[in-house]
C-alpha positions as a printed Julia matrix, in Angstrom:
98×3 Matrix{Float64}:
  8.79    9.65    9.24
  9.27    6.33   10.95
 11.21    4.03    8.65
 10.44    1.01   10.8
  6.75    0.74   10.01
  4.8    -1.83    8.03
  3.18    0.84    5.86
  6.61    2.22    4.87
  7.7    -1.23    3.7
  4.44   -1.75    1.8
  4.76    1.6    -0.01
  8.39    0.96   -0.95
  7.59   -2.59   -2.06
  4.71   -1.41   -4.24
  6.68    1.42   -5.87
  9.81   -0.61   -6.59
  8.25   -2.99   -9.15
  6.65   -0.11  -11.07
  9.88    1.86  -11.28
 12.03   -1.17  -12.08
  9.54   -2.36  -14.72
  9.68    1.05  -16.4
 13.49    1.06  -16.36
 13.72   -2.52  -17.66
 11.19   -1.74  -20.39
 13.21    1.29  -21.51
 16.38   -0.82  -21.6
 14.63   -3.55  -23.58
 13.18   -1.06  -26.07
 16.6     0.51  -26.5
 18.19   -2.89  -27.14
 15.39   -3.7   -29.59
 15.96   -0.42  -31.44
 19.66   -1.23  -31.73
 18.81   -4.71  -33.02
 20.36   -6.56  -30.09
 17.19   -8.33  -28.98
 14.51  -10.3   -30.75
 11.2   -11.76  -29.67
 11.15  -14.32  -32.48
 10.18  -17.75  -31.17
  8.9   -16.48  -27.83
  5.3   -16.84  -26.69
  2.85  -14.01  -26.59
  3.28  -11.64  -23.66
  6.65  -13.2   -22.79
  8.41   -9.84  -22.53
  5.66   -8.27  -20.45
  5.42  -11.24  -18.07
  9.15  -11.49  -17.61
  9.74   -7.8   -17.02
  6.91   -7.55  -14.49
  8.21  -10.59  -12.63
 11.74   -9.15  -12.65
 10.33   -5.9   -11.28
  8.68   -7.78   -8.42
 11.94   -9.6    -7.74
 13.77   -6.3    -7.26
 12.09   -6.14   -3.84
 14.71   -8.63   -2.63
 17.14   -5.7    -2.37
 14.79   -4.02    0.11
 14.49   -7.25    2.07
 18.26   -7.4     2.38
 18.53   -3.69    3.28
 15.87   -3.77    5.99
 17.24   -6.99    7.41
 20.75   -5.53    7.71
 19.4    -2.36    9.35
 17.22   -4.5    11.66
 14.06   -2.67   10.59
 11.85   -5.7    10.96
  8.47   -3.95   10.69
  9.44   -2.43    7.33
 10.79   -5.81    6.3
  7.43   -7.34    7.14
  5.7    -4.75    4.96
  8.0    -5.51    2.02
  7.41   -9.23    2.35
  3.63   -8.82    2.56
  3.49   -6.55   -0.51
  5.87   -8.8    -2.48
  3.81  -11.9    -1.78
  0.62  -10.08   -2.77
  2.26   -8.83   -5.99
  3.55  -12.31   -6.82
  0.1   -13.84   -6.32
 -1.42  -11.03   -8.38
  1.05  -11.75  -11.17
  0.27  -15.46  -11.01
 -3.5   -14.97  -11.12
 -3.26  -12.4   -13.93
 -1.3   -14.8   -16.14
 -3.03  -17.96  -14.88
 -4.53  -18.84  -18.29
 -1.14  -18.74  -20.0
  0.48  -21.18  -17.6
 -2.36  -23.57  -16.77
C-alpha cells in the first residue's frame, strides 16, 4: 500500500469524521446521562451540527501528520475530502444559518 497517494488521503479523511463523530456522540450521551450537560436554551440540531463539524475538524491532525512526513499526495487527498465535507455540511444546514 502506497501511503503517499491521493486516494489514501481521501479515504482517511472520509473515515475520520465518522469515527470521531461516533466517539464524540458517545461522550456527549455519557455526560448527558450523568447530568453534566444540558441542551436547554440551544437551537434545534445544535448538538448534531456541532459534533459533525468537530468531526470534520479532526482531519487537521492528518494534515499535520502528512505534512511532517512529507507525504504531499496524501495531504492533498485529505484537504480535498475535508473541503468537500465542509461544503456538504454547510449546504446540509444552509436553511438553519441563512
